[in-house]
PLY file of the C-alpha trace (Angstrom):
ply
format ascii 1.0
element vertex 296
property float x
property float y
property float z
element edge 295
property int vertex1
property int vertex2
end_header
-49.42 -104.07 25.60
-46.89 -103.81 28.28
-46.41 -105.66 31.84
-43.69 -104.72 34.22
-43.86 -107.14 37.33
-41.55 -106.97 40.12
-38.47 -105.46 38.10
-35.52 -104.24 39.84
-32.74 -102.67 37.81
-29.06 -102.40 39.01
-26.54 -100.03 37.37
-22.68 -100.83 38.60
-24.27 -102.99 41.37
-26.41 -100.28 42.90
-29.98 -100.88 42.63
-31.80 -98.13 40.92
-35.33 -99.66 40.28
-37.04 -101.49 43.04
-40.18 -103.82 42.37
-41.65 -101.89 39.99
-45.03 -103.46 38.50
-47.58 -101.90 36.25
-49.40 -102.55 33.09
-50.10 -100.62 29.92
-52.95 -101.30 27.58
-53.42 -100.64 24.06
-54.34 -97.21 23.43
-53.26 -95.82 26.83
-51.23 -92.89 26.96
-49.36 -93.24 30.43
-47.65 -90.58 31.98
-43.99 -91.67 33.92
-43.80 -88.93 36.59
-40.94 -88.22 39.34
-38.23 -85.74 40.12
-34.70 -85.73 38.90
-32.98 -89.12 39.61
-36.14 -91.08 40.28
-35.57 -93.35 37.87
-37.81 -92.35 34.89
-34.97 -92.91 32.00
-33.59 -95.87 33.67
-37.26 -98.03 33.76
-37.61 -96.88 30.16
-33.97 -98.21 29.10
-34.84 -101.20 31.15
-38.06 -101.83 29.16
-35.93 -101.61 25.95
-33.84 -104.43 27.32
-30.69 -101.93 27.60
-30.14 -102.71 31.36
-29.52 -105.61 33.42
-32.64 -106.44 35.35
-34.57 -109.24 37.51
-38.36 -109.74 37.39
-40.68 -110.11 34.20
-41.13 -107.56 31.50
-43.75 -108.49 28.41
-44.74 -106.55 25.36
-47.75 -108.02 23.91
-47.33 -110.97 25.78
-44.01 -111.81 24.73
-40.80 -111.66 27.60
-38.32 -109.07 26.95
-35.08 -110.64 27.98
-31.10 -109.42 28.23
-30.54 -111.94 25.24
-33.87 -111.95 23.31
-35.32 -108.61 22.02
-37.79 -110.03 19.68
-40.44 -108.60 21.79
-39.23 -105.24 20.75
-39.73 -105.35 16.98
-43.37 -103.18 17.19
-41.66 -100.84 20.16
-40.54 -97.19 18.87
-38.82 -95.45 21.40
-37.09 -91.77 21.82
-34.65 -92.08 24.82
-32.73 -89.02 26.14
-31.19 -87.81 22.82
-32.69 -88.43 19.21
-30.17 -90.93 17.64
-29.78 -89.41 14.34
-26.31 -89.55 11.60
-25.64 -85.75 11.11
-24.43 -86.16 7.65
-27.73 -87.66 6.83
-30.78 -85.73 6.01
-33.36 -86.25 7.68
-35.49 -88.27 4.89
-32.18 -90.66 5.15
-32.14 -91.09 8.91
-35.96 -91.99 8.62
-35.37 -94.52 5.75
-32.68 -96.32 7.66
-35.47 -97.52 9.99
-38.90 -97.42 7.74
-40.72 -100.42 6.36
-43.08 -98.34 4.36
-42.59 -95.62 2.48
-45.83 -94.16 2.58
-46.05 -94.27 6.30
-42.65 -92.12 6.18
-43.82 -89.45 3.91
-47.12 -89.19 6.02
-44.99 -88.63 9.08
-43.02 -85.89 7.64
-46.59 -84.11 6.38
-48.01 -84.57 9.94
-44.72 -83.52 11.88
-44.71 -80.54 9.36
-41.20 -81.36 8.26
-41.38 -80.96 4.29
-39.06 -77.46 4.33
-36.20 -79.12 6.10
-36.38 -83.15 5.71
-34.18 -83.41 2.76
-31.34 -81.06 4.28
-28.43 -82.61 6.44
-29.58 -83.11 9.79
-26.35 -81.56 11.04
-27.68 -78.25 10.59
-31.10 -78.69 12.25
-31.88 -76.81 15.61
-32.84 -78.53 18.37
-36.58 -78.77 17.75
-35.89 -79.93 14.30
-33.78 -82.91 15.77
-36.53 -83.54 18.34
-39.20 -84.14 15.70
-36.87 -85.92 13.46
-36.55 -88.12 17.07
-40.01 -88.47 17.61
-40.69 -89.31 13.75
-38.25 -92.09 14.08
-40.07 -93.40 17.01
-43.45 -93.44 15.23
-42.41 -95.12 12.15
-43.80 -98.55 10.84
-46.79 -97.81 13.12
-45.74 -99.25 16.50
-47.76 -101.12 18.95
-45.78 -99.23 22.03
-44.30 -95.78 21.83
-41.79 -95.24 24.57
-40.86 -91.11 24.68
-38.65 -89.59 27.10
-38.86 -85.94 27.51
-40.33 -85.49 23.66
-41.34 -81.89 24.14
-37.72 -81.13 24.59
-36.55 -77.90 22.41
-40.12 -77.48 20.99
-42.07 -74.43 20.33
-45.76 -73.95 21.21
-46.63 -74.87 17.51
-44.86 -78.16 17.62
-45.72 -79.16 20.94
-49.47 -78.94 19.70
-48.72 -80.79 16.89
-46.91 -83.37 19.10
-49.87 -83.51 21.06
-52.35 -84.02 18.53
-50.18 -86.80 16.97
-50.02 -88.79 20.28
-53.73 -88.51 20.66
-54.21 -89.78 17.22
-52.02 -92.79 17.46
-53.42 -93.77 20.77
-57.10 -93.64 19.00
-55.86 -96.29 16.51
-54.40 -98.37 19.54
-50.85 -97.56 20.01
-50.04 -97.57 23.88
-47.60 -94.61 24.81
-45.32 -94.54 28.11
-44.18 -90.75 27.96
-41.77 -88.92 30.44
-41.97 -85.42 30.84
-41.19 -82.57 33.24
-43.78 -80.17 31.48
-46.76 -81.56 33.40
-48.99 -79.12 32.18
-48.29 -80.66 28.68
-48.19 -83.95 29.87
-51.73 -83.51 31.66
-53.44 -82.84 28.60
-52.68 -85.95 26.83
-52.23 -89.01 29.48
-54.84 -91.30 30.58
-53.07 -92.92 33.43
-50.29 -91.90 35.72
-47.44 -93.78 37.07
-45.44 -91.85 39.87
-42.00 -93.04 40.41
-40.06 -91.68 43.41
-36.34 -93.24 44.59
-37.29 -96.07 42.40
-40.37 -97.23 43.46
-43.84 -96.86 41.78
-45.81 -94.77 44.19
-49.01 -94.41 42.49
-50.58 -96.12 39.61
-53.85 -94.76 38.51
-56.30 -93.40 35.69
-55.82 -89.64 35.19
-59.53 -89.08 35.77
-59.67 -90.83 39.26
-56.45 -89.21 40.42
-58.03 -85.95 39.88
-61.11 -86.96 41.54
-59.76 -88.28 44.61
-57.39 -85.72 45.27
-60.29 -82.64 44.75
-60.58 -82.76 48.57
-61.84 -79.27 49.10
-64.74 -76.80 47.72
-65.38 -73.30 47.52
-68.55 -72.07 48.76
-70.22 -68.84 48.38
-73.74 -67.76 49.73
-75.67 -64.42 50.19
-74.73 -64.28 53.82
-71.35 -66.05 54.28
-70.86 -64.12 57.81
-73.99 -66.26 59.15
-73.01 -69.58 57.45
-69.63 -69.31 59.16
-71.22 -69.33 62.56
-73.88 -71.92 61.40
-70.73 -74.23 60.53
-68.65 -73.39 63.88
-72.21 -74.33 65.92
-72.49 -77.38 63.81
-68.54 -78.12 64.32
-67.48 -78.32 60.50
-64.37 -77.11 59.65
-63.71 -74.14 57.39
-61.41 -71.74 56.20
-62.38 -68.19 55.13
-60.99 -67.21 51.49
-61.94 -63.96 50.36
-65.41 -63.67 48.92
-65.51 -67.69 49.57
-66.00 -70.54 52.40
-63.25 -73.29 51.88
-64.95 -76.76 53.03
-64.41 -80.15 52.93
-66.12 -82.30 50.09
-67.24 -84.70 52.70
-69.24 -82.01 54.39
-71.09 -80.34 51.04
-74.38 -82.17 51.92
-74.40 -81.29 55.51
-74.13 -77.81 54.40
-76.54 -77.95 51.80
-78.91 -78.98 54.26
-78.29 -76.28 56.95
-78.59 -73.57 54.12
-81.91 -74.97 53.27
-82.92 -75.15 56.89
-81.99 -71.47 57.44
-83.40 -70.16 53.77
-80.08 -69.45 52.61
-79.21 -69.12 49.54
-76.13 -70.85 47.58
-74.35 -68.89 45.04
-71.57 -70.84 44.32
-70.59 -74.44 45.03
-67.25 -75.72 43.25
-64.19 -77.70 43.79
-61.27 -75.90 44.54
-59.01 -75.24 41.84
-55.52 -77.07 42.73
-52.96 -77.36 39.78
-51.73 -81.18 38.99
-48.05 -79.50 39.54
-49.36 -79.00 43.26
-50.97 -82.27 43.76
-48.04 -84.18 42.41
-45.72 -82.27 44.75
-48.30 -82.98 47.82
-48.07 -86.57 47.11
-44.32 -86.41 46.81
-43.64 -84.49 50.37
-46.26 -86.88 51.83
-44.11 -90.15 50.79
-41.15 -88.52 52.16
-43.06 -87.99 55.53
-42.94 -83.83 55.28
-46.24 -83.07 54.24
-46.56 -80.38 57.12
-43.68 -78.44 55.88
-44.98 -76.44 52.69
-43.31 -72.87 51.30
0 1
1 2
2 3
3 4
4 5
5 6
6 7
7 8
8 9
9 10
10 11
11 12
12 13
13 14
14 15
15 16
16 17
17 18
18 19
19 20
20 21
21 22
22 23
23 24
24 25
25 26
26 27
27 28
28 29
29 30
30 31
31 32
32 33
33 34
34 35
35 36
36 37
37 38
38 39
39 40
40 41
41 42
42 43
43 44
44 45
45 46
46 47
47 48
48 49
49 50
50 51
51 52
52 53
53 54
54 55
55 56
56 57
57 58
58 59
59 60
60 61
61 62
62 63
63 64
64 65
65 66
66 67
67 68
68 69
69 70
70 71
71 72
72 73
73 74
74 75
75 76
76 77
77 78
78 79
79 80
80 81
81 82
82 83
83 84
84 85
85 86
86 87
87 88
88 89
89 90
90 91
91 92
92 93
93 94
94 95
95 96
96 97
97 98
98 99
99 100
100 101
101 102
102 103
103 104
104 105
105 106
106 107
107 108
108 109
109 110
110 111
111 112
112 113
113 114
114 115
115 116
116 117
117 118
118 119
119 120
120 121
121 122
122 123
123 124
124 125
125 126
126 127
127 128
128 129
129 130
130 131
131 132
132 133
133 134
134 135
135 136
136 137
137 138
138 139
139 140
140 141
141 142
142 143
143 144
144 145
145 146
146 147
147 148
148 149
149 150
150 151
151 152
152 153
153 154
154 155
155 156
156 157
157 158
158 159
159 160
160 161
161 162
162 163
163 164
164 165
165 166
166 167
167 168
168 169
169 170
170 171
171 172
172 173
173 174
174 175
175 176
176 177
177 178
178 179
179 180
180 181
181 182
182 183
183 184
184 185
185 186
186 187
187 188
188 189
189 190
190 191
191 192
192 193
193 194
194 195
195 196
196 197
197 198
198 199
199 200
200 201
201 202
202 203
203 204
204 205
205 206
206 207
207 208
208 209
209 210
210 211
211 212
212 213
213 214
214 215
215 216
216 217
217 218
218 219
219 220
220 221
221 222
222 223
223 224
224 225
225 226
226 227
227 228
228 229
229 230
230 231
231 232
232 233
233 234
234 235
235 236
236 237
237 238
238 239
239 240
240 241
241 242
242 243
243 244
244 245
245 246
246 247
247 248
248 249
249 250
250 251
251 252
252 253
253 254
254 255
255 256
256 257
257 258
258 259
259 260
260 261
261 262
262 263
263 264
264 265
265 266
266 267
267 268
268 269
269 270
270 271
271 272
272 273
273 274
274 275
275 276
276 277
277 278
278 279
279 280
280 281
281 282
282 283
283 284
284 285
285 286
286 287
287 288
288 289
289 290
290 291
291 292
292 293
293 294
294 295
């Protein structure tokens, strides 16, 4: 649905995006993650033909160029702030872009905007404006939706609604590229991670593989932890003590289980160490900068 190949973006002669390459398939929910200033919004604007670029961008196998935006016909987007007219009602703002009144009404119901959709949008709260901007992006059943910080200003209930709608549209084949600093929310919907830092893509991986590959340690609890610690030391297997558990590498867990069986020590618990998604991202960024040994 979307292909970037060796894309460079320049703003006022400064290179912001450097050789960006990734692909999004129908139904994918791709989380575009990175620190402030990494290039997330710039890469979204580049896809939408709003900045000068070198390289290839294709939407549904049609090229995007600086002069021809035909490929963007079936693309919906919310970048930075909702583009709404304050003296029009929410419904009138939607009608400017809508090709199907039934689709418009359906989105108003899905996003629970019926109570204020016919009021002038100048009186909307930040969250109400954000929902209207998301509705505009979802109008006309786009094949690709690009959302920059879609959870901005939303309360808990609205955040859950947006998450459900994104999943629903993805199940029907819509592809999503979503940037958000709220990684805990993004983690709940995304199927793929694209991590960008200093304008370069440093990670492009499906989220399940990412999680499995980054679970390096297991917590171990037995009926005789002190004895197990001595056995691990004798076998030259590294470990750490964590209260009632031992922390061991996942590469050693089969050997450890053989040792326990040989000494008739019963296993009470063996589980992957719980590491937050945010922590994993921070660790990768530190490694990329070369300061992985300087944790707080």
